[in-house]
C-alpha positions as a printed Julia matrix, in Angstrom:
384×3 Matrix{Float64}:
  -8.23   -9.8   -26.78
  -5.01  -10.24  -24.82
  -5.87   -7.87  -21.96
  -9.17   -7.18  -20.23
  -9.33   -4.04  -18.06
 -12.18   -3.64  -15.57
 -12.85   -0.14  -14.21
 -15.66    0.52  -11.7
 -16.63    4.21  -11.86
 -18.21    6.02   -8.93
 -16.22    9.15   -9.36
 -15.89   12.92   -9.58
 -15.84   13.95  -13.23
 -12.57   15.91  -13.16
 -10.66   13.15  -11.36
 -12.08   10.63  -13.82
 -10.79   12.63  -16.81
  -7.24   12.47  -15.4
  -7.55    8.7   -15.28
  -9.07    8.31  -18.75
  -6.41   10.53  -20.33
  -3.65    8.43  -18.79
  -5.41    5.23  -19.88
  -5.77    6.32  -23.5
  -2.11    7.37  -23.63
  -0.8     4.13  -22.13
  -3.16    1.38  -23.25
  -1.69   -1.49  -25.25
  -3.28   -2.88  -28.42
  -5.53   -5.95  -28.18
  -7.17   -4.6   -25.01
 -10.76   -4.82  -23.87
 -11.88   -2.12  -21.43
 -15.06   -2.58  -19.43
 -16.28    0.52  -17.6
 -19.01    0.15  -14.99
 -20.73    3.48  -14.45
 -21.9     2.72  -10.93
 -24.35    5.58  -10.48
 -21.98    8.4   -11.48
 -24.58   10.2   -13.58
 -25.12   11.38  -17.12
 -22.01   13.55  -17.48
 -19.77   10.6   -16.7
 -21.83    8.4   -19.01
 -21.34   10.84  -21.89
 -17.57   10.85  -21.3
 -17.44    7.06  -21.35
 -19.53    6.9   -24.52
 -17.21    9.39  -26.22
 -14.23    7.25  -25.23
 -16.03    4.27  -26.7
 -16.54    6.05  -30.02
 -12.94    7.32  -30.14
 -11.21    4.16  -28.9
  -7.67    3.65  -30.27
  -7.15    1.01  -32.92
  -7.19   -2.48  -31.45
  -8.98   -1.34  -28.28
 -12.54   -2.4   -27.51
 -14.49   -0.37  -24.94
 -17.68   -1.64  -23.34
 -19.91    0.15  -20.84
 -22.15   -1.18  -18.1
 -24.45    1.39  -16.53
 -26.06    1.32  -13.09
 -28.63    4.04  -12.5
 -27.82    3.89   -8.79
 -24.62    2.65   -7.1
 -24.55   -1.07   -6.44
 -21.06   -1.35   -4.98
 -17.64   -2.57   -6.01
 -18.07   -6.35   -5.83
 -21.33   -6.35   -7.8
 -19.85   -4.04  -10.44
 -16.66   -6.03  -10.88
 -18.51   -9.34  -11.02
 -20.77   -8.05  -13.77
 -17.72   -7.04  -15.78
 -15.86  -10.29  -15.06
 -18.66  -12.18  -16.77
 -17.65  -10.35  -19.98
 -13.83  -10.54  -19.9
 -12.09  -11.97  -22.96
  -8.4   -11.45  -22.21
  -5.65  -13.77  -21.01
  -4.69  -11.11  -18.44
  -7.32   -9.39  -16.32
  -6.62   -5.97  -14.84
  -8.66   -4.16  -12.19
  -8.16   -0.41  -11.94
  -9.66    2.33   -9.8
 -10.97    5.31  -11.74
  -8.85    7.78   -9.73
  -5.35    6.6   -10.62
  -2.92    8.07  -13.17
  -1.18    5.42  -15.22
   2.34    5.44  -16.66
   3.44    3.99  -20.02
   4.0     0.23  -20.42
   2.15   -0.73  -17.25
   0.3    -3.57  -19.01
   3.44   -5.05  -20.52
   5.17   -4.93  -17.12
   2.2    -6.56  -15.42
   2.18   -9.31  -18.03
   5.9    -9.93  -17.66
   5.55  -10.02  -13.87
   2.73  -12.58  -14.0
   4.72  -14.73  -16.41
   7.92  -14.63  -14.35
   6.81  -17.66  -12.29
   4.1   -20.3   -12.64
   3.08  -19.78   -9.02
   2.57  -16.04   -9.42
  -1.09  -15.54  -10.16
  -1.63  -11.92   -9.14
   0.4    -8.72   -9.15
   0.22   -5.11   -8.07
   2.28   -2.0    -8.59
   3.46    0.81   -6.35
   0.86    3.54   -5.79
   2.05    7.04   -4.94
   0.32   10.02   -3.37
  -0.12   12.57   -6.2
   0.14   15.38   -3.68
   3.55   14.33   -2.36
   5.07   11.43   -4.27
   5.3     9.31   -1.12
   4.42    5.62   -1.06
   0.7     5.14   -0.6
   0.54    1.42   -1.27
   2.93   -1.37   -2.19
   1.29   -4.33   -0.53
  -0.43   -5.18    2.74
   1.58   -6.46    5.68
   0.29   -7.92    8.94
   1.27   -7.95   12.58
  -0.58  -10.28   14.94
  -3.97   -8.58   14.7
  -3.82   -5.76   12.18
  -2.96   -5.16    8.53
  -1.06   -2.1     7.37
   0.07   -0.55    4.09
   3.69   -1.66    3.73
   6.34    1.11    3.69
   3.69    3.84    3.96
   5.05    7.34    3.17
   8.53    6.06    2.22
  10.44    7.21   -0.84
  10.78    4.98   -3.87
  14.47    4.58   -3.03
  13.64    3.1     0.37
  11.59    0.1    -0.76
  12.8    -3.18   -2.29
  13.94   -2.71   -5.88
  13.1    -6.24   -7.03
   9.78   -8.08   -7.32
   8.71   -9.26   -3.86
   5.94  -11.36   -2.36
   3.13   -9.89   -0.28
   0.04  -11.46    1.23
  -2.23   -9.15   -0.75
  -2.6    -5.89   -2.64
  -5.55   -3.58   -3.12
  -7.63   -3.72   -6.3
  -6.82   -0.11   -7.21
  -4.12   -1.47   -9.54
  -4.26   -5.23   -9.79
  -3.67   -7.9   -12.42
  -4.21  -11.64  -12.55
  -3.85  -14.48  -15.0
  -7.1   -15.64  -16.52
  -6.53  -19.1   -15.04
  -6.83  -17.57  -11.56
 -10.29  -16.25  -12.37
 -11.28  -19.55  -13.91
 -10.29  -21.4   -10.71
 -11.35  -18.87   -8.08
 -14.45  -17.45   -9.72
 -16.26  -14.27   -8.79
 -15.94  -11.88   -5.85
 -17.93  -12.55   -2.69
 -20.65   -9.87   -2.78
 -21.25  -10.2     0.97
 -18.21   -7.91    1.29
 -19.89   -4.61    0.52
 -17.39   -2.0    -0.72
 -14.47   -3.27    1.28
 -12.2    -6.31    1.77
 -13.59   -8.14   -1.25
 -10.12   -7.75   -2.78
  -8.38   -9.26    0.25
 -10.87  -12.13    0.4
 -10.37  -12.87   -3.3
  -6.6   -13.12   -2.99
  -6.86  -15.39    0.03
  -9.11  -17.68   -2.0
  -6.55  -17.61   -4.82
  -3.79  -18.41   -2.32
  -5.69  -21.53   -1.26
  -5.79  -22.46   -4.95
  -1.99  -22.25   -5.09
  -1.33  -18.72   -6.4
   0.79  -15.98   -4.87
   0.61  -12.18   -5.04
   3.64  -10.01   -5.78
   4.59   -6.35   -6.08
   6.71   -5.12   -8.98
   8.28   -1.81   -7.85
   8.9    -0.83  -11.48
   5.13   -0.52  -12.03
   4.04    2.82  -10.62
   0.92    4.96  -10.67
  -0.51    7.9    -8.78
  -3.67    7.28   -6.72
  -5.93   10.13   -5.65
  -8.12    8.12   -3.24
 -10.99   10.45   -4.09
 -13.89    8.01   -4.17
 -14.7     5.25   -1.71
 -18.09    4.17   -3.03
 -21.49    4.11   -1.39
 -21.79    3.25    2.35
 -18.14    2.2     2.55
 -17.38    3.62    5.98
 -20.61    2.25    7.47
 -19.77   -1.28    6.3
 -16.09   -1.27    7.23
 -16.44   -2.98   10.63
 -18.77   -5.61    9.23
 -16.45   -6.29    6.27
 -13.4    -6.46    8.51
 -15.09   -8.82   10.96
 -16.23  -11.04    8.1
 -12.69  -11.15    6.69
 -11.02  -12.04   10.0
 -13.65  -14.64   10.84
 -13.04  -16.29    7.48
  -9.28  -15.94    7.14
  -7.83  -15.08   10.55
  -6.15  -18.47   10.93
  -4.54  -18.18    7.48
  -3.04  -14.71    7.86
   0.54  -14.71    9.12
   2.61  -11.99   10.75
   5.14  -10.85    8.15
   5.81   -7.22    9.11
   8.82   -8.13   11.23
  10.52   -9.9     8.32
  10.17   -6.75    6.22
  11.27   -4.51    9.09
  14.37   -6.48   10.04
  15.41   -6.91    6.4
  15.05   -3.15    5.97
  17.07   -2.53    9.13
  19.86   -4.81    7.91
  19.96   -2.91    4.62
  19.93    0.47    6.38
  22.82   -0.48    8.63
  24.82   -1.62    5.61
  23.99    1.47    3.54
  25.15    3.78    6.32
  28.27    1.7     7.13
  26.99    0.8    10.58
  28.2    -2.52   11.99
  25.79   -5.21   13.17
  25.53   -5.39   16.92
  26.0    -1.67   17.59
  24.51   -0.55   20.91
  21.32    1.55   20.88
  19.01    2.92   23.54
  15.38    2.25   22.6
  12.84    5.08   22.69
   9.31    3.63   22.52
   6.74    6.08   21.1
   4.35    3.53   19.61
   0.66    3.71   20.48
  -0.15    0.14   19.38
   1.28   -1.45   22.49
   0.95   -5.11   21.54
   2.88   -4.59   18.33
   5.47   -2.49   20.16
   6.22   -5.27   22.62
   6.5    -7.78   19.79
   8.85   -5.48   17.9
  11.32   -5.12   20.77
  11.28   -8.88   21.27
  11.91   -9.52   17.56
  14.68   -6.92   17.5
  16.5    -8.52   20.42
  16.26  -11.95   18.82
  17.61  -10.67   15.49
  21.0    -9.65   16.89
  21.18   -6.78   14.37
  21.64   -4.24   17.16
  22.31   -4.4    20.87
  19.76   -2.71   23.15
  21.26   -1.25   26.31
  17.79   -0.2    27.52
  14.29    0.65   26.26
  12.44    3.71   27.6
   8.66    3.73   27.19
   7.38    7.28   26.51
   4.17    6.16   24.79
   1.91    7.62   27.49
   3.36   11.14   27.28
   1.51   12.4    24.19
  -1.95   12.49   22.68
  -3.1    10.23   19.84
  -2.79   11.3    16.19
  -0.75   14.09   14.7
   2.84   15.07   15.31
   4.88   13.91   18.27
   6.96   16.84   19.53
  10.12   15.44   21.1
  11.01   18.49   23.29
   7.62   18.09   24.95
   7.74   14.3    25.27
  11.39   13.83   26.23
  12.22   17.17   27.79
  15.99   17.36   28.16
  16.31   13.62   28.63
  18.72   11.92   26.24
  19.2    14.89   23.91
  22.89   15.11   24.84
  23.37   11.38   25.42
  26.34    9.83   23.64
  24.31    6.64   23.17
  22.74    5.99   19.79
  18.95    6.24   19.99
  16.5     3.93   18.23
  13.0     5.38   18.05
   9.95    3.16   17.55
   6.85    5.03   16.35
   3.61    4.02   14.64
   4.67    5.87   11.47
   7.9     7.8    11.15
   6.17   10.87    9.68
   4.83   11.69   13.13
   8.37   12.82   14.03
   8.81   15.24   11.12
   8.13   18.38   13.17
  11.31   18.13   15.24
  13.95   20.05   13.32
  15.08   22.0    16.4
  15.42   18.89   18.58
  17.25   16.95   15.85
  19.59   19.89   15.23
  20.65   19.89   18.87
  20.79   16.1    18.95
  23.17   15.97   15.97
  25.93   17.4    18.15
  25.83   14.22   20.25
  25.03   11.55   17.64
  24.39   11.35   13.91
  23.54    7.64   13.97
  20.08    7.62   15.56
  17.44    5.46   13.84
  13.67    5.6    13.47
  11.73    2.36   12.91
   7.96    2.22   12.49
   5.18   -0.35   12.39
   4.85   -0.12    8.6
   8.29   -1.6     7.98
  10.14    1.69    7.47
  13.67    2.24    8.79
  15.19    5.71    8.38
  18.13    7.56    9.82
  16.89   10.48   11.88
  19.03   12.83    9.79
  16.98   11.87    6.74
  13.89   13.62    8.07
  16.02   16.61    9.06
  17.66   17.14    5.71
  14.73   17.13    3.26
  11.03   17.66    2.75
   9.46   14.22    3.07
   7.31   13.02    0.14
   4.41   11.63    2.17
   2.76   12.31    5.5
  -0.67   10.65    5.62
  -0.99    7.94    8.3
  -3.57    5.19    7.76
């Protein structure tokens, strides 16, 4: 077999059928599929057995069954002991695949000897916004890069990231042979990040290919996931904290440079900063990085971060009052995620009379012109 596909299943039946239909339609010949029914019950088991009987020519389907859920790492490890392919794929059972995803993953992995692992772009099925295209880090926190952006607003070429989630993941067999199995002490969380850090130590990098796309429902998180999150996160940072580096500012400033060029704005233009970020440490670092970059000139920075409640929309008429709405200065808003400013059509409409060159930058690497969120329905809104 050329490809081995590992699919842990702890899933709602109807969501699972969307995944299996997309898999059958898109799967390449010479593929081994290993399903792990991790306590999903008899109805799911019968579906998997039917798929096994009706497998397309050249496709081999195997099933592991757990009567009760045993978790992601245990399930994947059991399947990894059976893989036969040169390329190993890990898929969540709640994604919807597009044609040729395996061929694109293979080509991506083969594009460089140092690339050992690859991921694609995952989209919210409800909206079409970016759900995941890599994990980026500030000093103390990881975030989903370019969360809620459009496909047009992310890099169009293969790019390096520190890690991706296992929802849609591929690696060369040699990576598995060197790195081995997942650490089962990570119970339903962060075992994917830990694995890629171990592979990085072995000399392999992780990349995103933006041409590989799938929808991801995020409808199953596995048993006891939320209860183990803090423990998993603490274990990860204790083990790898000194090896993680802050790369969000590189993505953000590169995106800002591109946005200025796309909108015919010269480098060094003067902006007044409007700070609406709740993560204060990252906000201070951002303004420092922005000043050092020389991409824009900051005449002043106003901190309004204490004027609104956490979570949900930030309503600018309430936060800013009449301040700055008629200012001739260009405004540069910093916010945790730009979608928190979507409910401001009235304010932006008035503001357009004074300036059409205001920018929004967020802590996920997004840079958008404020008129973008005025002119269209945005394809993603979930903040995570």
